[in-house]
C-alpha positions as CSV (number, residue, x, y, z in Angstrom):
1,M,-62.4,-53.2,169.9
2,A,-63.8,-55.3,172.6
3,D,-67.1,-53.5,172.8
4,M,-67.8,-53.5,169.0
5,D,-67.4,-56.4,166.5
6,V,-68.0,-56.2,162.8
7,V,-68.8,-59.1,160.5
8,V,-69.3,-58.7,156.8
9,D,-71.0,-61.4,154.9
10,Q,-72.4,-61.2,151.3
11,G,-72.5,-57.4,151.3
12,V,-74.1,-57.0,154.7
13,A,-72.1,-55.6,157.5
14,V,-73.3,-56.3,161.1
15,V,-71.9,-54.1,163.8
16,R,-72.5,-55.8,167.1
17,L,-72.3,-53.5,170.1
18,R,-71.4,-54.9,173.4
19,A,-71.5,-51.8,175.5
20,D,-73.8,-48.9,176.2
21,L,-74.5,-46.6,173.2
22,D,-73.8,-43.2,174.7
23,M,-71.8,-40.1,174.2
24,R,-68.6,-42.0,174.9
25,T,-69.2,-44.8,172.4
26,A,-71.2,-42.9,169.8
27,P,-68.2,-41.4,167.9
28,R,-66.7,-44.9,167.4
29,L,-70.0,-46.2,165.9
30,I,-70.2,-43.2,163.6
31,G,-66.6,-43.8,162.5
32,Q,-67.2,-47.5,161.9
33,V,-70.3,-46.9,159.8
34,H,-68.5,-44.2,157.9
35,D,-65.7,-46.7,157.1
36,L,-68.1,-49.4,156.1
37,T,-69.9,-47.3,153.6
38,R,-66.6,-47.0,151.7
39,T,-66.1,-50.8,151.5
40,G,-68.8,-51.6,149.0
41,V,-71.3,-53.1,151.4
42,R,-74.9,-52.8,150.4
43,R,-76.3,-52.8,154.0
44,V,-75.2,-51.9,157.5
45,E,-77.1,-53.4,160.5
46,V,-76.3,-52.3,164.0
47,D,-77.0,-55.2,166.4
48,C,-78.1,-53.7,169.8
49,E,-79.0,-56.9,171.6
50,D,-76.3,-56.3,174.2
51,V,-76.9,-52.6,174.7
52,D,-78.3,-51.9,178.1
53,F,-78.3,-48.1,177.9
54,L,-79.0,-45.6,175.0
55,D,-78.7,-41.9,175.6
56,S,-79.2,-38.9,173.3
57,G,-75.6,-39.2,172.0
58,G,-76.3,-42.8,171.0
59,V,-79.6,-41.9,169.3
60,R,-77.7,-39.2,167.4
61,A,-75.1,-41.8,166.3
62,L,-77.9,-44.0,164.9
63,L,-79.4,-41.0,163.0
64,V,-76.1,-39.8,161.7
65,S,-75.4,-43.4,160.6
66,L,-78.7,-43.6,158.9
67,D,-78.1,-40.3,157.1
68,E,-74.5,-41.3,156.0
69,T,-75.5,-44.7,154.7
70,G,-78.5,-43.2,152.9
71,K,-76.2,-40.7,151.1
72,A,-73.9,-43.6,150.1
73,G,-76.8,-45.7,148.8
74,V,-76.3,-48.2,151.6
75,G,-79.2,-49.7,153.6
76,F,-79.3,-49.2,157.3
77,S,-81.2,-50.6,160.3
78,V,-81.0,-51.5,164.0
79,R,-81.4,-55.2,164.6
80,S,-82.2,-57.1,167.7
81,P,-82.7,-54.1,169.9
82,S,-82.6,-54.7,173.6
83,R,-85.6,-53.8,175.7
84,A,-83.9,-50.5,176.7
85,V,-83.0,-49.6,173.1
86,H,-86.5,-50.5,171.8
87,R,-88.1,-48.4,174.6
88,V,-86.0,-45.2,173.8
89,L,-86.6,-45.6,170.0
90,D,-90.4,-46.1,170.6
91,L,-90.6,-43.0,172.9
92,M,-88.8,-40.9,170.4
93,G,-90.9,-42.2,167.5
94,L,-87.9,-43.6,165.7
95,S,-88.7,-47.3,165.7
96,P,-90.4,-47.1,162.2
97,L,-87.4,-45.3,160.8
98,L,-84.6,-47.5,162.4
99,L,-86.1,-50.9,163.1
100,N,-86.6,-52.9,159.8
């Protein structure tokens, strides 16, 4: 996928998004995180440095991913949030939950 890259190193999977995180791309992120939780990784980090737009579908995808990784005993966080992502997460009060 050109808009999503995954690198796994020493048990940490980094999913780097290179597109908006919205209702169009959210299902692919959820599916990717779902698949990663079954590979034995101990942590999933979603890199949002290149995400210029985050809508409610994207926020839902992050929360579903957090829930799914938690149930699997896998750590989860959003890393390198763009200004737009950080702003939305701050406004929704989700920064303490998702940004570690």
